[in-house]
py3Dmol code that shows the C-alpha trace and the ligand (Angstrom):
import py3Dmol

protein = """\
ATOM      1  CA  MET A   1     -13.135  15.703   6.269  1.00  0.00           C
ATOM      2  CA  ALA A   2      -9.767  15.993   7.970  1.00  0.00           C
ATOM      3  CA  HIS A   3      -6.483  16.929   6.375  1.00  0.00           C
ATOM      4  CA  ILE A   4      -3.315  15.865   8.154  1.00  0.00           C
ATOM      5  CA  PRO A   5      -1.288  19.095   8.087  1.00  0.00           C
ATOM      6  CA  THR A   6       1.928  19.169   6.100  1.00  0.00           C
ATOM      7  CA  SER A   7       4.554  21.885   5.975  1.00  0.00           C
ATOM      8  CA  THR A   8       4.434  22.892   2.301  1.00  0.00           C
ATOM      9  CA  GLY A   9       1.658  23.943  -0.056  1.00  0.00           C
ATOM     10  CA  SER A  10       1.311  21.361  -2.847  1.00  0.00           C
ATOM     11  CA  PRO A  11       2.473  17.848  -2.079  1.00  0.00           C
ATOM     12  CA  SER A  12       3.245  15.666  -5.075  1.00  0.00           C
ATOM     13  CA  TRP A  13       1.294  12.552  -4.039  1.00  0.00           C
ATOM     14  CA  ARG A  14      -2.197  12.575  -2.502  1.00  0.00           C
ATOM     15  CA  ALA A  15      -3.765   9.874  -0.373  1.00  0.00           C
ATOM     16  CA  SER A  16      -7.489  10.260   0.232  1.00  0.00           C
ATOM     17  CA  VAL A  17      -8.991   7.671   2.577  1.00  0.00           C
ATOM     18  CA  LEU A  18     -12.704   6.956   3.079  1.00  0.00           C
ATOM     19  CA  THR A  19     -13.203   5.222   6.404  1.00  0.00           C
ATOM     20  CA  LEU A  20     -15.402   4.732   9.463  1.00  0.00           C
ATOM     21  CA  PHE A  21     -12.275   5.013  11.621  1.00  0.00           C
ATOM     22  CA  PRO A  22     -10.293   8.136  10.599  1.00  0.00           C
ATOM     23  CA  GLU A  23      -8.744   8.137  14.087  1.00  0.00           C
ATOM     24  CA  MET A  24      -6.608   5.162  12.987  1.00  0.00           C
ATOM     25  CA  PHE A  25      -4.660   7.562  10.688  1.00  0.00           C
ATOM     26  CA  PRO A  26      -1.914   8.525  10.195  1.00  0.00           C
ATOM     27  CA  GLY A  27      -0.958   5.961  12.878  1.00  0.00           C
ATOM     28  CA  PRO A  28       2.078   4.070  11.611  1.00  0.00           C
ATOM     29  CA  LEU A  29       2.273   6.452   8.638  1.00  0.00           C
ATOM     30  CA  SER A  30       3.383   9.244  11.003  1.00  0.00           C
ATOM     31  CA  VAL A  31       6.767   7.720  11.859  1.00  0.00           C
ATOM     32  CA  SER A  32      10.129   7.168  10.184  1.00  0.00           C
ATOM     33  CA  LEU A  33      10.659   7.922   6.475  1.00  0.00           C
ATOM     34  CA  VAL A  34       6.986   8.045   5.523  1.00  0.00           C
ATOM     35  CA  GLY A  35       6.089  10.256   8.491  1.00  0.00           C
ATOM     36  CA  THR A  36       8.980  12.613   7.789  1.00  0.00           C
ATOM     37  CA  ALA A  37       7.859  12.807   4.156  1.00  0.00           C
ATOM     38  CA  LEU A  38       4.320  13.656   5.317  1.00  0.00           C
ATOM     39  CA  GLU A  39       5.640  16.475   7.492  1.00  0.00           C
ATOM     40  CA  ALA A  40       7.863  17.668   4.651  1.00  0.00           C
ATOM     41  CA  GLY A  41       4.862  17.854   2.310  1.00  0.00           C
ATOM     42  CA  LEU A  42       6.067  15.170  -0.112  1.00  0.00           C
ATOM     43  CA  TRP A  43       2.638  13.568   0.217  1.00  0.00           C
ATOM     44  CA  SER A  44      -0.668  14.496   1.834  1.00  0.00           C
ATOM     45  CA  LEU A  45      -3.392  12.591   3.621  1.00  0.00           C
ATOM     46  CA  ALA A  46      -7.085  13.520   3.514  1.00  0.00           C
ATOM     47  CA  LEU A  47      -9.542  11.557   5.656  1.00  0.00           C
ATOM     48  CA  HIS A  48     -13.262  11.290   4.951  1.00  0.00           C
ATOM     49  CA  GLN A  49     -15.641   9.964   7.621  1.00  0.00           C
ATOM     50  CA  ILE A  50     -18.177   7.739   5.851  1.00  0.00           C
ATOM     51  CA  ARG A  51     -20.625   8.126   8.755  1.00  0.00           C
ATOM     52  CA  ASP A  52     -21.006  11.836   7.930  1.00  0.00           C
ATOM     53  CA  PHE A  53     -23.019  10.642   4.919  1.00  0.00           C
ATOM     54  CA  GLY A  54     -25.038   8.038   6.865  1.00  0.00           C
ATOM     55  CA  ILE A  55     -28.828   7.776   6.713  1.00  0.00           C
ATOM     56  CA  GLY A  56     -31.227   9.078   9.344  1.00  0.00           C
ATOM     57  CA  ARG A  57     -30.844  10.029  12.977  1.00  0.00           C
ATOM     58  CA  HIS A  58     -28.398   7.172  13.586  1.00  0.00           C
ATOM     59  CA  ARG A  59     -26.397   7.911  10.448  1.00  0.00           C
ATOM     60  CA  ALA A  60     -26.655   4.294   9.308  1.00  0.00           C
ATOM     61  CA  VAL A  61     -23.966   3.248   6.831  1.00  0.00           C
ATOM     62  CA  ASP A  62     -24.872  -0.434   6.506  1.00  0.00           C
ATOM     63  CA  ASP A  63     -27.845  -2.759   6.243  1.00  0.00           C
ATOM     64  CA  THR A  64     -28.682  -6.454   6.120  1.00  0.00           C
ATOM     65  CA  PRO A  65     -27.579  -8.463   3.046  1.00  0.00           C
ATOM     66  CA  ALA A  66     -30.172  -8.852   0.298  1.00  0.00           C
ATOM     67  CA  GLY A  67     -31.090 -12.536   0.154  1.00  0.00           C
ATOM     68  CA  GLY A  68     -30.313 -13.045   3.831  1.00  0.00           C
ATOM     69  CA  GLY A  69     -27.224 -14.282   5.594  1.00  0.00           C
ATOM     70  CA  ALA A  70     -24.905 -13.157   8.324  1.00  0.00           C
ATOM     71  CA  GLY A  71     -23.441  -9.694   8.886  1.00  0.00           C
ATOM     72  CA  MET A  72     -24.075  -6.298   7.381  1.00  0.00           C
ATOM     73  CA  VAL A  73     -23.235  -4.700   4.040  1.00  0.00           C
ATOM     74  CA  MET A  74     -22.088  -1.096   3.489  1.00  0.00           C
ATOM     75  CA  ARG A  75     -24.717   0.871   1.574  1.00  0.00           C
ATOM     76  CA  ALA A  76     -23.953   1.990  -1.998  1.00  0.00           C
ATOM     77  CA  ASP A  77     -25.796   5.316  -1.618  1.00  0.00           C
ATOM     78  CA  VAL A  78     -23.834   6.287   1.520  1.00  0.00           C
ATOM     79  CA  LEU A  79     -20.486   5.316   0.002  1.00  0.00           C
ATOM     80  CA  ALA A  80     -21.264   7.071  -3.302  1.00  0.00           C
ATOM     81  CA  ALA A  81     -22.079  10.293  -1.436  1.00  0.00           C
ATOM     82  CA  THR A  82     -18.759  10.021   0.452  1.00  0.00           C
ATOM     83  CA  ILE A  83     -16.804   9.411  -2.756  1.00  0.00           C
ATOM     84  CA  ASP A  84     -18.519  12.253  -4.625  1.00  0.00           C
ATOM     85  CA  ARG A  85     -17.765  14.735  -1.838  1.00  0.00           C
ATOM     86  CA  ALA A  86     -14.171  13.500  -1.523  1.00  0.00           C
ATOM     87  CA  ARG A  87     -13.663  13.972  -5.267  1.00  0.00           C
ATOM     88  CA  GLU A  88     -14.784  17.600  -4.964  1.00  0.00           C
ATOM     89  CA  THR A  89     -11.924  18.350  -2.554  1.00  0.00           C
ATOM     90  CA  ASP A  90      -9.257  15.793  -3.502  1.00  0.00           C
ATOM     91  CA  GLY A  91      -9.702  15.684  -7.266  1.00  0.00           C
ATOM     92  CA  ASP A  92      -9.807  12.807  -9.693  1.00  0.00           C
ATOM     93  CA  LEU A  93      -7.615  10.075  -8.213  1.00  0.00           C
ATOM     94  CA  PRO A  94      -7.633   6.336  -9.022  1.00  0.00           C
ATOM     95  CA  LEU A  95     -10.434   4.924  -6.842  1.00  0.00           C
ATOM     96  CA  LEU A  96      -9.448   1.743  -5.013  1.00  0.00           C
ATOM     97  CA  TYR A  97     -11.424  -0.479  -2.655  1.00  0.00           C
ATOM     98  CA  MET A  98      -9.281  -2.599  -0.355  1.00  0.00           C
ATOM     99  CA  SER A  99     -10.836  -6.060  -0.636  1.00  0.00           C
ATOM    100  CA  PRO A 100      -9.732  -9.681  -0.240  1.00  0.00           C
ATOM    101  CA  ARG A 101     -11.457 -10.305  -3.600  1.00  0.00           C
ATOM    102  CA  GLY A 102      -9.267  -7.737  -5.344  1.00  0.00           C
ATOM    103  CA  THR A 103      -6.274  -8.031  -7.639  1.00  0.00           C
ATOM    104  CA  PRO A 104      -3.241  -8.817  -5.442  1.00  0.00           C
ATOM    105  CA  LEU A 105      -1.080  -5.743  -4.779  1.00  0.00           C
ATOM    106  CA  THR A 106       2.367  -6.096  -6.368  1.00  0.00           C
ATOM    107  CA  GLN A 107       5.465  -3.920  -6.488  1.00  0.00           C
ATOM    108  CA  ASP A 108       4.707  -3.179 -10.175  1.00  0.00           C
ATOM    109  CA  ARG A 109       1.255  -1.846  -9.238  1.00  0.00           C
ATOM    110  CA  VAL A 110       2.752   0.117  -6.330  1.00  0.00           C
ATOM    111  CA  ARG A 111       5.331   1.689  -8.662  1.00  0.00           C
ATOM    112  CA  GLU A 112       2.624   2.595 -11.186  1.00  0.00           C
ATOM    113  CA  LEU A 113       0.480   4.216  -8.451  1.00  0.00           C
ATOM    114  CA  SER A 114       3.457   6.074  -6.971  1.00  0.00           C
ATOM    115  CA  HIS A 115       4.134   7.656 -10.390  1.00  0.00           C
ATOM    116  CA  GLY A 116       0.551   8.938 -10.556  1.00  0.00           C
ATOM    117  CA  PRO A 117      -1.208  11.738  -8.631  1.00  0.00           C
ATOM    118  CA  GLY A 118      -2.117   9.493  -5.669  1.00  0.00           C
ATOM    119  CA  ALA A 119      -5.024   7.269  -4.708  1.00  0.00           C
ATOM    120  CA  MET A 120      -8.505   7.514  -3.233  1.00  0.00           C
ATOM    121  CA  ILE A 121      -8.912   4.467  -1.032  1.00  0.00           C
ATOM    122  CA  LEU A 122     -12.133   3.028   0.368  1.00  0.00           C
ATOM    123  CA  ALA A 123     -11.607   1.023   3.546  1.00  0.00           C
ATOM    124  CA  GLY A 124     -14.407  -1.492   3.981  1.00  0.00           C
ATOM    125  CA  ARG A 125     -15.923  -2.913   7.168  1.00  0.00           C
ATOM    126  CA  PHE A 126     -18.534  -5.565   7.980  1.00  0.00           C
ATOM    127  CA  GLU A 127     -19.140  -7.985   5.069  1.00  0.00           C
ATOM    128  CA  GLY A 128     -17.947  -5.457   2.513  1.00  0.00           C
ATOM    129  CA  VAL A 129     -19.764  -3.080   0.150  1.00  0.00           C
ATOM    130  CA  ASP A 130     -22.876  -3.265  -2.032  1.00  0.00           C
ATOM    131  CA  GLU A 131     -21.693  -4.533  -5.426  1.00  0.00           C
ATOM    132  CA  ARG A 132     -23.514  -1.743  -7.272  1.00  0.00           C
ATOM    133  CA  LEU A 133     -21.115   0.848  -5.859  1.00  0.00           C
ATOM    134  CA  ILE A 134     -18.171  -0.901  -7.506  1.00  0.00           C
ATOM    135  CA  GLU A 135     -19.874  -0.765 -10.895  1.00  0.00           C
ATOM    136  CA  ALA A 136     -21.389   2.719 -10.568  1.00  0.00           C
ATOM    137  CA  ARG A 137     -18.212   4.514  -9.420  1.00  0.00           C
ATOM    138  CA  GLY A 138     -15.609   2.516 -11.390  1.00  0.00           C
ATOM    139  CA  VAL A 139     -13.915   1.121  -8.315  1.00  0.00           C
ATOM    140  CA  THR A 140     -10.827  -1.116  -8.599  1.00  0.00           C
ATOM    141  CA  GLU A 141     -10.603  -3.811  -5.922  1.00  0.00           C
ATOM    142  CA  VAL A 142      -7.129  -4.372  -4.460  1.00  0.00           C
ATOM    143  CA  SER A 143      -6.095  -7.156  -2.068  1.00  0.00           C
ATOM    144  CA  ILE A 144      -3.017  -7.154   0.142  1.00  0.00           C
ATOM    145  CA  GLY A 145      -3.031 -10.948   0.498  1.00  0.00           C
ATOM    146  CA  ASP A 146      -5.019 -14.138   0.771  1.00  0.00           C
ATOM    147  CA  TYR A 147      -6.355 -13.643   4.280  1.00  0.00           C
ATOM    148  CA  VAL A 148      -9.258 -11.653   5.724  1.00  0.00           C
ATOM    149  CA  LEU A 149      -8.715  -8.538   7.863  1.00  0.00           C
ATOM    150  CA  SER A 150     -11.451  -7.043  10.018  1.00  0.00           C
ATOM    151  CA  GLY A 151     -11.322  -3.792   8.049  1.00  0.00           C
ATOM    152  CA  GLY A 152      -9.662  -2.075   5.115  1.00  0.00           C
ATOM    153  CA  GLU A 153      -7.794   0.606   7.090  1.00  0.00           C
ATOM    154  CA  ILE A 154      -4.634  -1.416   7.725  1.00  0.00           C
ATOM    155  CA  ALA A 155      -4.694  -2.585   4.104  1.00  0.00           C
ATOM    156  CA  ALA A 156      -4.951   1.071   2.992  1.00  0.00           C
ATOM    157  CA  MET A 157      -1.946   1.925   5.183  1.00  0.00           C
ATOM    158  CA  VAL A 158       0.036  -0.904   3.590  1.00  0.00           C
ATOM    159  CA  LEU A 159      -0.710   0.446   0.118  1.00  0.00           C
ATOM    160  CA  ILE A 160       0.088   4.055   1.086  1.00  0.00           C
ATOM    161  CA  ASP A 161       3.351   3.096   2.830  1.00  0.00           C
ATOM    162  CA  ALA A 162       4.520   1.057  -0.172  1.00  0.00           C
ATOM    163  CA  CYS A 163       3.706   3.916  -2.610  1.00  0.00           C
ATOM    164  CA  VAL A 164       5.094   6.781  -0.542  1.00  0.00           C
ATOM    165  CA  ARG A 165       8.542   5.230  -0.087  1.00  0.00           C
ATOM    166  CA  LEU A 166       8.890   5.238  -3.900  1.00  0.00           C
ATOM    167  CA  ILE A 167       8.192   8.980  -4.210  1.00  0.00           C
ATOM    168  CA  PRO A 168      11.459  10.698  -5.199  1.00  0.00           C
ATOM    169  CA  GLY A 169      13.137  12.246  -2.163  1.00  0.00           C
ATOM    170  CA  VAL A 170      11.479   9.985   0.426  1.00  0.00           C
ATOM    171  CA  LEU A 171      14.288   7.427   0.640  1.00  0.00           C
ATOM    172  CA  GLY A 172      17.733   8.878   1.363  1.00  0.00           C
ATOM    173  CA  ALA A 173      19.792   6.934  -1.166  1.00  0.00           C
ATOM    174  CA  GLU A 174      18.117   6.047  -4.485  1.00  0.00           C
ATOM    175  CA  GLU A 175      20.569   3.125  -4.504  1.00  0.00           C
ATOM    176  CA  SER A 176      18.600   1.389  -1.769  1.00  0.00           C
ATOM    177  CA  LEU A 177      15.686   0.884  -4.196  1.00  0.00           C
ATOM    178  CA  THR A 178      17.558  -0.667  -7.091  1.00  0.00           C
ATOM    179  CA  HIS A 179      18.438  -4.041  -5.524  1.00  0.00           C
ATOM    180  CA  GLU A 180      15.297  -4.388  -3.450  1.00  0.00           C
ATOM    181  CA  SER A 181      13.086  -7.440  -3.540  1.00  0.00           C
ATOM    182  CA  PHE A 182      10.815  -7.471  -6.643  1.00  0.00           C
ATOM    183  CA  GLU A 183      12.632  -4.587  -8.393  1.00  0.00           C
ATOM    184  CA  ASN A 184      14.121  -6.972 -10.986  1.00  0.00           C
ATOM    185  CA  GLY A 185      11.805  -9.929 -10.484  1.00  0.00           C
ATOM    186  CA  LEU A 186      14.074 -11.348  -7.766  1.00  0.00           C
ATOM    187  CA  LEU A 187      14.033 -11.393  -3.975  1.00  0.00           C
ATOM    188  CA  GLU A 188      16.842  -9.454  -2.344  1.00  0.00           C
ATOM    189  CA  TYR A 189      20.151 -11.168  -1.523  1.00  0.00           C
ATOM    190  CA  PRO A 190      21.054 -11.746   2.176  1.00  0.00           C
ATOM    191  CA  GLN A 191      22.412  -8.696   4.020  1.00  0.00           C
ATOM    192  CA  TYR A 192      25.111  -8.602   6.727  1.00  0.00           C
ATOM    193  CA  THR A 193      26.643  -5.914   8.921  1.00  0.00           C
ATOM    194  CA  LYS A 194      29.083  -5.688  11.849  1.00  0.00           C
ATOM    195  CA  PRO A 195      30.337  -7.545  13.811  1.00  0.00           C
ATOM    196  CA  ARG A 196      32.096  -9.771  11.272  1.00  0.00           C
ATOM    197  CA  ASP A 197      31.770 -12.833  13.564  1.00  0.00           C
ATOM    198  CA  TRP A 198      28.740 -13.270  15.799  1.00  0.00           C
ATOM    199  CA  GLU A 199      27.647 -16.316  17.824  1.00  0.00           C
ATOM    200  CA  GLY A 200      29.948 -18.525  15.756  1.00  0.00           C
ATOM    201  CA  LEU A 201      28.471 -17.253  12.478  1.00  0.00           C
ATOM    202  CA  SER A 202      30.695 -15.391  10.007  1.00  0.00           C
ATOM    203  CA  THR A 203      29.947 -12.819   7.331  1.00  0.00           C
ATOM    204  CA  PRO A 204      30.644 -14.443   3.918  1.00  0.00           C
ATOM    205  CA  GLU A 205      34.308 -13.893   2.989  1.00  0.00           C
ATOM    206  CA  VAL A 206      33.471 -12.445  -0.444  1.00  0.00           C
ATOM    207  CA  LEU A 207      31.668  -9.470   1.163  1.00  0.00           C
ATOM    208  CA  MET A 208      34.869  -8.542   2.997  1.00  0.00           C
ATOM    209  CA  SER A 209      37.057  -8.889  -0.124  1.00  0.00           C
ATOM    210  CA  GLY A 210      36.581  -5.379  -1.510  1.00  0.00           C
ATOM    211  CA  ASP A 211      36.205  -6.948  -4.986  1.00  0.00           C
ATOM    212  CA  HIS A 212      33.051  -5.233  -6.236  1.00  0.00           C
ATOM    213  CA  LYS A 213      32.643  -7.449  -9.297  1.00  0.00           C
ATOM    214  CA  LYS A 214      32.804 -10.615  -7.187  1.00  0.00           C
ATOM    215  CA  ILE A 215      30.430  -9.116  -4.616  1.00  0.00           C
ATOM    216  CA  ALA A 216      27.911  -8.247  -7.327  1.00  0.00           C
ATOM    217  CA  GLU A 217      28.162 -11.779  -8.756  1.00  0.00           C
ATOM    218  CA  TRP A 218      27.672 -13.347  -5.316  1.00  0.00           C
ATOM    219  CA  ARG A 219      24.671 -11.158  -4.591  1.00  0.00           C
ATOM    220  CA  ARG A 220      23.104 -11.963  -7.940  1.00  0.00           C
ATOM    221  CA  ALA A 221      23.609 -15.712  -7.431  1.00  0.00           C
ATOM    222  CA  GLU A 222      22.154 -15.525  -3.892  1.00  0.00           C
ATOM    223  CA  ALA A 223      19.139 -13.512  -5.101  1.00  0.00           C
ATOM    224  CA  GLU A 224      18.501 -16.141  -7.779  1.00  0.00           C
ATOM    225  CA  ARG A 225      18.953 -19.029  -5.318  1.00  0.00           C
ATOM    226  CA  LEU A 226      16.512 -17.508  -2.808  1.00  0.00           C
ATOM    227  CA  THR A 227      13.920 -16.657  -5.464  1.00  0.00           C
ATOM    228  CA  ARG A 228      14.033 -20.191  -6.950  1.00  0.00           C
ATOM    229  CA  ALA A 229      13.711 -21.759  -3.485  1.00  0.00           C
ATOM    230  CA  ARG A 230      11.125 -19.468  -1.900  1.00  0.00           C
ATOM    231  CA  ARG A 231       9.110 -18.059  -4.779  1.00  0.00           C
ATOM    232  CA  PRO A 232       8.943 -20.471  -7.717  1.00  0.00           C
ATOM    233  CA  ASP A 233       6.027 -18.356  -9.014  1.00  0.00           C
ATOM    234  CA  LEU A 234       8.268 -15.273  -9.321  1.00  0.00           C
ATOM    235  CA  TRP A 235      11.097 -17.350 -10.779  1.00  0.00           C
ATOM    236  CA  SER A 236       8.994 -18.844 -13.574  1.00  0.00           C
ATOM    237  CA  ALA A 237       7.317 -15.472 -14.296  1.00  0.00           C
ATOM    238  CA  ARG A 238      10.812 -14.017 -14.767  1.00  0.00           C
ATOM    239  CA  GLY A 239      11.674 -16.681 -17.315  1.00  0.00           C
ATOM    240  CA  LYS A 240       8.560 -15.797 -19.320  1.00  0.00           C
ATOM    241  CA  ASN A 241       9.184 -12.041 -19.207  1.00  0.00           C
ATOM    242  CA  ARG A 242      12.708 -12.277 -20.635  1.00  0.00           C
TER     243      ARG A 242
END
"""
ligand_1 = """\
27
LIG
N -16.882 -10.630 3.508
C -15.662 -10.216 2.871
C -15.113 -11.361 2.039
O -15.255 -12.514 2.439
O -14.511 -11.089 0.974
C -14.638 -9.797 3.903
C -14.958 -8.515 4.580
S -13.694 -8.012 5.735
C -14.278 -8.693 7.221
C -13.988 -6.291 5.966
C -13.153 -5.375 5.103
O -11.782 -5.592 5.366
C -13.280 -5.537 3.604
O -14.406 -4.849 3.115
C -11.991 -4.940 3.114
O -12.081 -3.526 2.973
C -11.002 -5.253 4.227
N -10.122 -6.396 3.930
C -10.158 -7.610 4.507
N -9.217 -8.413 4.040
C -8.517 -7.713 3.118
C -7.430 -8.019 2.257
N -6.856 -9.211 2.257
N -6.964 -7.050 1.438
C -7.559 -5.831 1.414
N -8.607 -5.494 2.207
C -9.088 -6.412 3.044
"""
view = py3Dmol.view(width=600, height=400)
view.addModel(protein, "pdb")
view.setStyle({"model": 0}, {"cartoon": {"style": "trace"}})
view.addModel(ligand_1, "xyz")
view.setStyle({"model": 1}, {"stick": {}})
view.zoomTo()
view.show()
């Protein structure tokens, strides 16, 4: 097991990743806000090499699918041993398996996870994992979208990044969270900055008016317009939730 060192003793949010490729971490999680938060000890990252629990001289972690077919399947016994050892060091965290068959990851789920102690995340490879592991260890399957990646590591990074930025103190201004896409069931309104005129395109006049009420109304109307046009699913879900 490897712990990515952080500067303080007890970080508030713990990520524990079970993977065949620990060298992929922290990777993109080491830069910018999330990387600074890792260094500051606002979250921690523990990595568990699944192959350490592999079978035999070759430390096999996979085998052919029962019933035949292409590819290889990760063994339940090897994964269970990895999980059990990881729980000894990282404690009782929600156990997630990144999987295209899983429940789609949403901002609500991310917020819920970020308010908890952290997450233990299994990154799959090959054709996925033996189904019995999911049942025996109470694993929740989580998908980051309707497409198939070659492995769960990047999906795990997506989940960790989304959770960590919601940990108090990670983002500079709390304000920047409140109007974000999905925070109120809407996509975010369009943003502009300097210069005021660029390549014949102007910043909307209302944003330069200094009238905060009018600006808020414009932003709200734009957020609603974009959500209706781009995400009718979100728009109709909003109607039902009100
Ligand atoms: N045979 C599997 C299927 O059709 O559902 C796909 C296996 S995929 C090649 C290998 C691993 O990548 C999976 O075990 C999972 O951990 C990860 N993965 C692939 N797509 C993903 C997605 N959309 N969301 C989360 N994890 C994904």
